N, C-alpha and C positions, 0 to 999 in steps of 0.2 A: 810525420809527412818524410818517404823517403826522399834522398836527394833527386833536384832535377836539374835537366839540362836545357837552355836555349837553343831549338835549331829555326833555322833561315830558311824560309821554300820559297824559293817566284815558282806563281803558275802560271802557266799559259791560260788567259782568258777564256779562252774556249772548254777547259777542264776544270773552273773553278768547283761550281758547285760536286762533282762526280770529286775533286778530290776531299774539299769539306767533310759531303758524306762519309765518306772511309776516313778520314782522320775524325770525325766523330764517332764513329763506329768502334773504333780502336782501342783496348784494355791501356790503361798505359798514357794517356792524354791527360797530364793534370791542367793546364790552361791552355787555351787559345785566342792568342787574341791575332783582330786583320786589320792590318794597316791598311789604308785605302788612299792614305794622302790626308790631304785635306779640302773634305766633302762641298760641293758646292763654290769653290773657287777656280777650278780650271777655267779653260777655254770654254767650256761651255755655256759659262755662265750666264754670259750674256747673251744667249743664244737663245735660255729658256724664258729667261724675266720677261722678254719681248714674245716669247708663247705665251707667257701668261698673259700678257698683257691684252695680247690680240683676242683670249678666252675670254676675256671679263669685261667686253667692249660690249655694252646693250643688245647691237645687232646680232656680232654673232653668236650672246648667252641666246637670243630669241630663237634663234633659227636653231642651237641645239638640243632648246628647250622643245619644240615643236619635230624633230624628228628622233624625239626620243620615247616618245609614243609609238612608232611604225613610221615607214616609209610615205614621200607624198609628192605630186605632181609637185611643178613651178608655182601653177598657180593658185595649190590651195594651201603652199607653202608661204604665198605671201598675204593669202587671206588669215590663216589662224596666227601669223606672226603679226598682223597687224600693219605691217609696215608698206611701202611703197616698194618696187621691184629692182632697182639701183639699191637699194639697201641689203634684202634678200640676198643678191650676187654677189654685193660688196662683200657677204658675210660668209658668203659659199665660197668664194673664192682667198679669202684670208685660210676656210677651213683646212684648204689644199686636199689632202689625201686623204682626210677625217669623214672625209661626203663624196658618195661614189651613187653612181646611176644604176638600178638592179634594173633585172626581166627585162621587167615591165614598165623601163621611162619617169622609174619614182625613184625621187631623190632619199637616200638614205645612210645613215650614218656610219661605214664601214665599221670594218671587225678591230677592234685593236686590240693591241700585239702585248695582253697580260699573261702572265704566269700562273699555270696551272695551281689552282690550292690543292694544298696538300688535304690528305683524307689519312685519316685515324682508320685504323686496321687490327682485327682481333690477330690472334698468335698464330690462325688458319691461314693470313693470308689476306681474310675473307673485310670488306668493308664491316663497319661498327654499323648499326642500325640506326635510321634518319642522315646517311648520307650519301642518298641517290644522288636529288640535287646538284651538289658538290661535283659529284662523280659527270654527271650530265653534262655539268656545265667543263669541266675539264678536259672533257672528251670534245666536243665541241670546237673547246677554244683550241685546240691543239691540234686541227686540222684547217686550212686553208680554204675546203671548200664545200658545201653540206656534201655531209655522211647520209648514204643509202639507211632503211631499215634495217637491215644486215651489218653495214661495217658497224652503224650505229651499237645494233648489239653487242656484236663481238668489241668493240671497244670496251662497253661497257661491263660486261661477262669479265675483258681479263684486266677490269682495273677492281676486280670485288666483288663486283653487285652477282646475284642469285641472277638466274633466268625468268624465273615465275616473279621478279622487281620490273622488270624492262617498262611494261609495258604499264602496269600502278606509278611509274614513277616519271613515263610520258606523256600519258595521258594529265597527270594533275599539273604536269609547265608548262602542257600546251595552256592548259584553263587558266594556269597564274600569269601567261602570256611570256614566259621565259626562250621559249622555242616556238619555232613557226614551222610546217610542211611547206616545201616549194617541190616543184616538180622534178627539182634534181636533188632533192633530200632535206633533213634534218639543218635547221642551224639555226642558228642564236637568234634572239631578235633582240633591236636596240634597247628595249629598256632592258633584258638583261647583262648590257655589253656595258648599259651606262650605269645601273645598279651595279657593277664587281669593279669599276671604275673607284668607282665613288665610296665601295665598300669593305 
């Protein structure tokens, strides 16, 4: 093996992903070590432990489980969980921004900030067969608002899906409960977000 030299880089957080991708693609990189300090021991550790403890309390678990099946009005959520109303409202308060009211006034799980899945591509840039659901999730997860059919179609095509595949992928995703169509456009369902968070 040729002689190597150690080089130390300090990268701005906002550019970390871009720089690492470029380094990965460069010839001559023999080894790449990432040093992010001692993970889990920083100032945010206590806050993460508190959040984990909140999510594992029975009322919060029950509300999350009920809302994972779709939006519910408060009275229906109380009925679905079998808990007294004050326990349901306690759980909603503990969940904070993770629960919101939709346009119809029903409670639903808010979109989680999940990283877009990596889509495998062929040499011509098109996505490999069977990757439609991944591309669909990535397109909808990257948007803060529902996407119209035209915008979603353009996003899917820009990410390597052929135009003739779009309708079939959307139909299967609706059938499987991954996406829903609202008056504002297409969006991921709570089931899809919950599956992505645990998958």
